N, C-alpha and C positions, 0 to 999 in steps of 0.2 A: 066823692063817688057814692053811688047809691046802689045796693043791690036788692032786687024784688020789688023795688018801687021807682016812681019817677024814671020810667024807661027812656032811652034817648038821651038826648044832651044838647047843650048849647053853650056858647061862650059869651062873655060879657067884658068890654073893655073898661078901664078905669075912669074913662070920660062918660060912659053911660050911667044912668042912674040905678039901674036894677040890682046892683050888689055893692051898695055903700061906697062906691068910688074905687073898688078893686078890680083887678084882672082876675077873672074867673074862668075855670072851665067846671061844667056841670054834667055829669054824665051818670046814667044808670044802664043797668043790665039785669036780667033775670038771674045771671050768675056771670062771676068773671072768671075767664079761664085763663090759665097760663099761656102767654104767646099771643093773646088776642089784643092787638095795639091798635086797630083800625078805628074805633070809636074816640079813644083818648087821643090820637094823633091827629084826626079830623077836627076835634075841639080845639086842640093846640094851634093847627094850622090856621083855624078861624080867627083865634086870638092874635097870631102872629101877623096875619093881613091887616088887623085893624089897629095894631099898635107898632108896627115896625118903622113908622115914620114919625121920627120925634117931632113934637109940637104940631102935628096934623092928625086930623080924626079920619076914620073911614077906611075902606078897603074898594077904592076905585076901579081895581082890575077885575073885581068880583061880579061886575056888570058884563064882562067878557067871558070869564072862565067859570063862572057859577061855583058850585060846590066842590066838584071833584077835581076840575082842572088843577088848581094849585094843591089841594089837600094830599092827592096822590104823590107829586114829585116832592113835597115836603115830608111826607111820611117815610118814604124811600131815602131821601137825604138825612132825614133825622137818624134813622136805623143805621145807615153807613157812619155818620158822625158820632153815634154811640158805640161803635165797633162790633155792631150786631149783624154781621155779614149774611149769616143764614136766614136771619130775619128779613133783612133787605132783599134777599133772593127770592123769599117767599113772596114779599110785597111785589116784586117784579112780576112772578108767576101769577098774582092775583090781578094787577093792573093792565099788564100788557094786552089780554084779549078784551078789557071793557070798552064797549062803544057808549058814547053819551049822544044826546039829542041836539047839542048847541056846540057851535053855531048853526051846524047843519047835521042831519041825520048822519049816523054812523061816524061820528067824530072820534077819533082814538087819541084823545088828548096826551096820554101817558106815553104810548109807544110811537107815535106819528109825530108828536110836537115837541112835549116837554122834555122826554127824555133825550132825543137826538140833541136839542138846543143846549141842556144841561150838561151832558156829556162832551159835546166839542167845545163849549164856552165857558169853562172854569167851574163848573158843578156848582158848589155852594157859593163861591164867589159871584156867580152869575145871579143868584137869588138875592144875595146881599146888596149888590150892585144895582139891582132893579130898584130895590126899596131907597137905595141912597139916591139914585136919580129922582124918585119921587119926592123925597125930602127937598132936594135942590131946585126942583123946577115944577113940580105939578102944583096947579094953584089950588087955593082953598080959600073958602069963605067962612069967617067965623070959626076958623079952624077945622072945618070939615072939607074934605075933598069931594068934588063930584064925581060921578060915574064916568069911567073912561068910555070911549069909543074904540071900535077895532082898530083903525088906523092909530090913535094915540098909543094903544098897547103894544102894538108890532114896533112903533117908533121907539118906545122906551125899552122894548125888550132887545132889540138891536143895540141901543146905546149900551145896555147892561152886556151884552154879548161881544160888543166890539166888532160886530159883523152884521149884515142885513140878514134878519131871519124871516124876511118875507117869502123867500123860496121855500123854506121848511113849512111856513104857515100854509102856503099854496098846497103843497103836497099833502098836509093834514086835512085840510079844510076846503080847499077851493079858493077861488079869489073872484071878487067881482067889483064893478065899477064904484060903487057906494065906499067899499073898503078902500080902494086906490085914491078916491078923492080925500077920503078921512086922512090917509096916510100922507098925502101930499100936504094938506092943511096942517097936520102936526110937525112936519119938518119946517113948514113956514113959523109955526107958532112957538117951537122949541128948537130954534136954530143951534143951540149950544151943545145939544146932545149930537154926537159925532159917531160914525162907525165905519 
């Protein structure tokens, strides 16, 4: 962590060459204030995305959820897991009204999609199961996992939830024929994932 230099941050996984084969978060701020967890948790979430699947590299779902999608639910879950309920409540208050531009304008990843799926389908267990399913079934080439499409993502999240999350995704983002075709193909390609 840096103060007053190298502002912003990044994460690097052990399989990348930028930090001598180590898992690293590198973050800088003009000043570090007590209770400011957003930057550090965002860097941790990026590292978790890249390293949560043993023997495979990459963050295939980041092609769908981009930077904020997973980072927000990860921070909320992390704070709850650490027993920091007041801070988790603050995170809720911060994330609930935030809209993203992906996959469509005015997408409320946290409040309309991730939180309801998380709340109703196991909370931390949902997130763990998602990465477990990637480990078990998602393809890799030379250890690297390709980017997921929307249908693959919904299929794997449904498997992690043990319930079809298409309806929640439709509420949050709408639905289109391309996504439906991708989901149909994902169900064909990964038939072992049940929900």
